VMD Tcl script that builds the backbone (N, CA, C; Angstrom):
set m [mol new atoms 252]
animate dup $m
set s [atomselect $m all]
$s set {name element resname resid chain x y z} {
  {N N MET 1 A 1.991 -9.803 -11.160}
  {CA C MET 1 A 2.158 -8.650 -10.286}
  {C C MET 1 A 3.514 -8.748 -9.588}
  {N N ALA 2 A 4.131 -7.632 -9.397}
  {CA C ALA 2 A 5.463 -7.571 -8.794}
  {C C ALA 2 A 5.416 -7.907 -7.307}
  {N N ARG 3 A 6.553 -8.356 -6.789}
  {CA C ARG 3 A 6.693 -8.579 -5.350}
  {C C ARG 3 A 7.282 -7.298 -4.750}
  {N N VAL 4 A 6.549 -6.707 -3.824}
  {CA C VAL 4 A 6.974 -5.468 -3.180}
  {C C VAL 4 A 7.209 -5.735 -1.705}
  {N N GLU 5 A 8.346 -5.266 -1.222}
  {CA C GLU 5 A 8.693 -5.356 0.194}
  {C C GLU 5 A 8.974 -3.948 0.703}
  {N N ILE 6 A 8.445 -3.648 1.892}
  {CA C ILE 6 A 8.641 -2.324 2.482}
  {C C ILE 6 A 9.100 -2.490 3.929}
  {N N TYR 7 A 10.254 -1.908 4.235}
  {CA C TYR 7 A 10.731 -1.833 5.616}
  {C C TYR 7 A 10.135 -0.574 6.225}
  {N N VAL 8 A 9.455 -0.728 7.364}
  {CA C VAL 8 A 8.750 0.390 7.992}
  {C C VAL 8 A 9.046 0.447 9.490}
  {N N ARG 9 A 8.657 1.549 10.080}
  {CA C ARG 9 A 8.621 1.731 11.532}
  {C C ARG 9 A 7.279 2.386 11.860}
  {N N GLY 10 A 6.844 2.225 13.108}
  {CA C GLY 10 A 5.599 2.836 13.542}
  {C C GLY 10 A 5.677 4.351 13.508}
  {N N ARG 11 A 4.532 4.969 13.331}
  {CA C ARG 11 A 4.418 6.427 13.324}
  {C C ARG 11 A 5.266 7.097 12.249}
  {N N CYS 12 A 5.424 6.438 11.144}
  {CA C CYS 12 A 6.222 6.970 10.033}
  {C C CYS 12 A 5.257 7.472 8.961}
  {N N PRO 13 A 5.103 8.791 8.817}
  {CA C PRO 13 A 4.150 9.296 7.820}
  {C C PRO 13 A 4.546 8.944 6.386}
  {N N TYR 14 A 5.833 8.854 6.102}
  {CA C TYR 14 A 6.263 8.496 4.755}
  {C C TYR 14 A 5.939 7.032 4.444}
  {N N CYS 15 A 5.983 6.191 5.463}
  {CA C CYS 15 A 5.585 4.789 5.291}
  {C C CYS 15 A 4.101 4.712 4.928}
  {N N VAL 16 A 3.296 5.481 5.631}
  {CA C VAL 16 A 1.856 5.513 5.368}
  {C C VAL 16 A 1.589 5.989 3.945}
  {N N MET 17 A 2.284 7.048 3.529}
  {CA C MET 17 A 2.075 7.575 2.178}
  {C C MET 17 A 2.504 6.573 1.105}
  {N N ALA 18 A 3.605 5.864 1.347}
  {CA C ALA 18 A 4.054 4.852 0.387}
  {C C ALA 18 A 3.017 3.745 0.254}
  {N N LYS 19 A 2.493 3.297 1.382}
  {CA C LYS 19 A 1.497 2.230 1.340}
  {C C LYS 19 A 0.214 2.699 0.667}
  {N N ARG 20 A -0.177 3.945 0.887}
  {CA C ARG 20 A -1.365 4.487 0.218}
  {C C ARG 20 A -1.173 4.533 -1.292}
  {N N LEU 21 A 0.007 4.948 -1.727}
  {CA C LEU 21 A 0.274 4.995 -3.162}
  {C C LEU 21 A 0.206 3.601 -3.773}
  {N N LEU 22 A 0.832 2.645 -3.117}
  {CA C LEU 22 A 0.787 1.267 -3.622}
  {C C LEU 22 A -0.634 0.717 -3.609}
  {N N GLN 23 A -1.380 1.039 -2.560}
  {CA C GLN 23 A -2.765 0.583 -2.469}
  {C C GLN 23 A -3.597 1.177 -3.602}
  {N N SER 24 A -3.347 2.437 -3.949}
  {CA C SER 24 A -4.094 3.072 -5.040}
  {C C SER 24 A -3.828 2.390 -6.372}
  {N N LYS 25 A -2.710 1.684 -6.473}
  {CA C LYS 25 A -2.354 0.933 -7.674}
  {C C LYS 25 A -2.864 -0.500 -7.627}
  {N N GLY 26 A -3.515 -0.875 -6.516}
  {CA C GLY 26 A -4.000 -2.239 -6.362}
  {C C GLY 26 A -2.886 -3.221 -6.049}
  {N N GLN 27 A -1.768 -2.706 -5.585}
  {CA C GLN 27 A -0.579 -3.518 -5.328}
  {C C GLN 27 A -0.569 -4.036 -3.887}
  {N N GLU 28 A -0.217 -5.281 -3.734}
  {CA C GLU 28 A 0.006 -5.858 -2.407}
  {C C GLU 28 A 1.484 -5.766 -2.088}
  {N N TRP 29 A 1.830 -5.872 -0.811}
  {CA C TRP 29 A 3.222 -5.792 -0.399}
  {C C TRP 29 A 3.458 -6.596 0.864}
  {N N VAL 30 A 4.703 -6.904 1.093}
  {CA C VAL 30 A 5.145 -7.539 2.336}
  {C C VAL 30 A 5.737 -6.422 3.180}
  {N N GLU 31 A 5.227 -6.282 4.381}
  {CA C GLU 31 A 5.672 -5.222 5.280}
  {C C GLU 31 A 6.592 -5.804 6.340}
  {N N ILE 32 A 7.764 -5.208 6.478}
  {CA C ILE 32 A 8.731 -5.640 7.478}
  {C C ILE 32 A 8.823 -4.527 8.520}
  {N N ASP 33 A 8.218 -4.764 9.678}
  {CA C ASP 33 A 8.162 -3.773 10.752}
  {C C ASP 33 A 9.433 -3.859 11.586}
  {N N LEU 34 A 10.279 -2.865 11.449}
  {CA C LEU 34 A 11.559 -2.883 12.157}
  {C C LEU 34 A 11.408 -2.662 13.657}
  {N N ASP 35 A 10.287 -2.078 14.090}
  {CA C ASP 35 A 10.042 -1.950 15.534}
  {C C ASP 35 A 9.782 -3.324 16.142}
  {N N GLY 36 A 9.059 -4.157 15.420}
  {CA C GLY 36 A 8.741 -5.493 15.899}
  {C C GLY 36 A 9.798 -6.532 15.570}
  {N N GLN 37 A 10.644 -6.220 14.589}
  {CA C GLN 37 A 11.695 -7.157 14.158}
  {C C GLN 37 A 13.025 -6.401 14.011}
  {N N PRO 38 A 13.570 -5.889 15.109}
  {CA C PRO 38 A 14.810 -5.102 15.009}
  {C C PRO 38 A 15.990 -5.886 14.459}
  {N N GLU 39 A 15.935 -7.198 14.530}
  {CA C GLU 39 A 17.020 -8.013 13.990}
  {C C GLU 39 A 17.106 -7.901 12.462}
  {N N ARG 40 A 16.082 -7.349 11.837}
  {CA C ARG 40 A 16.079 -7.218 10.377}
  {C C ARG 40 A 16.655 -5.886 9.894}
  {N N ILE 41 A 17.070 -5.035 10.822}
  {CA C ILE 41 A 17.669 -3.754 10.445}
  {C C ILE 41 A 18.935 -3.987 9.633}
  {N N ALA 42 A 19.769 -4.913 10.070}
  {CA C ALA 42 A 21.009 -5.203 9.349}
  {C C ALA 42 A 20.706 -5.665 7.924}
  {N N GLU 43 A 19.667 -6.452 7.766}
  {CA C GLU 43 A 19.242 -6.909 6.437}
  {C C GLU 43 A 18.867 -5.721 5.556}
  {N N MET 44 A 18.080 -4.782 6.117}
  {CA C MET 44 A 17.678 -3.600 5.368}
  {C C MET 44 A 18.897 -2.769 4.970}
  {N N LEU 45 A 19.827 -2.588 5.898}
  {CA C LEU 45 A 21.024 -1.802 5.616}
  {C C LEU 45 A 21.827 -2.421 4.483}
  {N N GLU 46 A 21.960 -3.731 4.506}
  {CA C GLU 46 A 22.706 -4.419 3.458}
  {C C GLU 46 A 22.008 -4.288 2.106}
  {N N ARG 47 A 20.708 -4.503 2.098}
  {CA C ARG 47 A 19.963 -4.469 0.838}
  {C C ARG 47 A 19.875 -3.069 0.246}
  {N N SER 48 A 19.836 -2.052 1.124}
  {CA C SER 48 A 19.637 -0.673 0.661}
  {C C SER 48 A 20.938 0.092 0.452}
  {N N GLY 49 A 22.053 -0.571 0.637}
  {CA C GLY 49 A 23.326 0.118 0.472}
  {C C GLY 49 A 23.652 1.041 1.634}
  {N N GLY 50 A 23.113 0.708 2.814}
  {CA C GLY 50 A 23.421 1.478 4.016}
  {C C GLY 50 A 22.408 2.548 4.376}
  {N N ARG 51 A 21.342 2.657 3.632}
  {CA C ARG 51 A 20.321 3.666 3.964}
  {C C ARG 51 A 19.611 3.274 5.245}
  {N N ARG 52 A 19.453 4.248 6.143}
  {CA C ARG 52 A 18.898 4.003 7.468}
  {C C ARG 52 A 17.470 4.509 7.632}
  {N N THR 53 A 16.978 5.267 6.670}
  {CA C THR 53 A 15.652 5.844 6.804}
  {C C THR 53 A 14.581 4.840 6.383}
  {N N VAL 54 A 13.368 5.078 6.812}
  {CA C VAL 54 A 12.226 4.277 6.377}
  {C C VAL 54 A 11.211 5.200 5.728}
  {N N PRO 55 A 10.450 4.696 4.805}
  {CA C PRO 55 A 10.481 3.332 4.314}
  {C C PRO 55 A 11.645 3.090 3.363}
  {N N GLU 56 A 12.035 1.850 3.270}
  {CA C GLU 56 A 12.930 1.388 2.206}
  {C C GLU 56 A 12.106 0.384 1.405}
  {N N ILE 57 A 11.986 0.641 0.120}
  {CA C ILE 57 A 11.056 -0.095 -0.729}
  {C C ILE 57 A 11.827 -0.880 -1.786}
  {N N PHE 58 A 11.409 -2.126 -1.969}
  {CA C PHE 58 A 12.009 -3.008 -2.963}
  {C C PHE 58 A 10.901 -3.562 -3.846}
  {N N ILE 59 A 11.116 -3.505 -5.147}
  {CA C ILE 59 A 10.178 -4.089 -6.106}
  {C C ILE 59 A 10.934 -5.164 -6.866}
  {N N ASP 60 A 10.477 -6.401 -6.724}
  {CA C ASP 60 A 11.157 -7.555 -7.322}
  {C C ASP 60 A 12.653 -7.533 -7.008}
  {N N ASP 61 A 12.969 -7.326 -5.740}
  {CA C ASP 61 A 14.342 -7.302 -5.219}
  {C C ASP 61 A 15.170 -6.122 -5.726}
  {N N ARG 62 A 14.577 -5.214 -6.440}
  {CA C ARG 62 A 15.275 -3.999 -6.883}
  {C C ARG 62 A 15.002 -2.895 -5.869}
  {N N HIS 63 A 16.049 -2.268 -5.364}
  {CA C HIS 63 A 15.893 -1.189 -4.393}
  {C C HIS 63 A 15.373 0.052 -5.098}
  {N N VAL 64 A 14.197 0.490 -4.689}
  {CA C VAL 64 A 13.574 1.676 -5.256}
  {C C VAL 64 A 13.979 2.910 -4.455}
  {N N GLY 65 A 14.096 2.757 -3.148}
  {CA C GLY 65 A 14.407 3.877 -2.266}
  {C C GLY 65 A 13.276 4.101 -1.289}
  {N N GLY 66 A 13.042 5.359 -0.955}
  {CA C GLY 66 A 11.996 5.713 -0.009}
  {C C GLY 66 A 10.744 6.215 -0.700}
  {N N TYR 67 A 9.883 6.875 0.083}
  {CA C TYR 67 A 8.621 7.359 -0.478}
  {C C TYR 67 A 8.852 8.368 -1.591}
  {N N ASP 68 A 9.761 9.311 -1.384}
  {CA C ASP 68 A 10.008 10.328 -2.413}
  {C C ASP 68 A 10.424 9.687 -3.738}
  {N N ASP 69 A 11.229 8.641 -3.651}
  {CA C ASP 69 A 11.655 7.932 -4.861}
  {C C ASP 69 A 10.478 7.217 -5.521}
  {N N LEU 70 A 9.631 6.605 -4.712}
  {CA C LEU 70 A 8.444 5.917 -5.228}
  {C C LEU 70 A 7.504 6.917 -5.901}
  {N N ALA 71 A 7.298 8.061 -5.255}
  {CA C ALA 71 A 6.419 9.097 -5.818}
  {C C ALA 71 A 6.999 9.649 -7.117}
  {N N ALA 72 A 8.322 9.779 -7.200}
  {CA C ALA 72 A 8.956 10.258 -8.432}
  {C C ALA 72 A 8.737 9.268 -9.568}
  {N N LEU 73 A 8.819 7.982 -9.267}
  {CA C LEU 73 A 8.535 6.968 -10.287}
  {C C LEU 73 A 7.102 7.107 -10.797}
  {N N GLU 74 A 6.179 7.367 -9.899}
  {CA C GLU 74 A 4.775 7.544 -10.274}
  {C C GLU 74 A 4.620 8.797 -11.143}
  {N N ARG 75 A 5.217 9.902 -10.733}
  {CA C ARG 75 A 5.133 11.155 -11.502}
  {C C ARG 75 A 5.703 10.992 -12.909}
  {N N ASP 76 A 6.785 10.220 -13.006}
  {CA C ASP 76 A 7.449 10.016 -14.300}
  {C C ASP 76 A 6.769 8.946 -15.157}
  {N N GLY 77 A 5.729 8.311 -14.615}
  {CA C GLY 77 A 5.013 7.290 -15.367}
  {C C GLY 77 A 5.743 5.957 -15.442}
  {N N ARG 78 A 6.706 5.738 -14.545}
  {CA C ARG 78 A 7.494 4.502 -14.599}
  {C C ARG 78 A 7.080 3.474 -13.550}
  {N N LEU 79 A 6.257 3.857 -12.588}
  {CA C LEU 79 A 5.889 2.938 -11.517}
  {C C LEU 79 A 5.047 1.770 -12.027}
  {N N ASP 80 A 4.102 2.044 -12.888}
  {CA C ASP 80 A 3.229 0.978 -13.392}
  {C C ASP 80 A 4.043 -0.122 -14.078}
  {N N THR 81 A 5.074 0.261 -14.806}
  {CA C THR 81 A 5.908 -0.719 -15.495}
  {C C THR 81 A 6.628 -1.606 -14.486}
  {N N LEU 82 A 7.129 -1.012 -13.408}
  {CA C LEU 82 A 7.817 -1.812 -12.381}
  {C C LEU 82 A 6.854 -2.751 -11.657}
  {N N LEU 83 A 5.618 -2.328 -11.504}
  {CA C LEU 83 A 4.643 -3.130 -10.766}
  {C C LEU 83 A 3.975 -4.204 -11.626}
  {N N ALA 84 A 4.150 -4.119 -12.932}
  {CA C ALA 84 A 3.480 -5.081 -13.838}
  {C C ALA 84 A 4.062 -6.471 -13.683}
}
mol reanalyze $m
mol bondsrecalc $m
mol representation Tube
mol addrep $m
């Protein structure tokens, strides 16, 4: 199973939707709460190429993007391959 990391903030509906999609796939993830760990914002910015929005999702250290990007992978039938 792939290693998934998600940078999130509280009250983020897109974060919730991303986690629901991953949960529906039976996928576990490491959640990095930027509200509780603001020192990790710089890490997220570096890894994501400067993207400031949440969620920022990584699968096996590959930057996937946000929820819309994750949902597009699912629609295109490519998410299962990344999660395998």
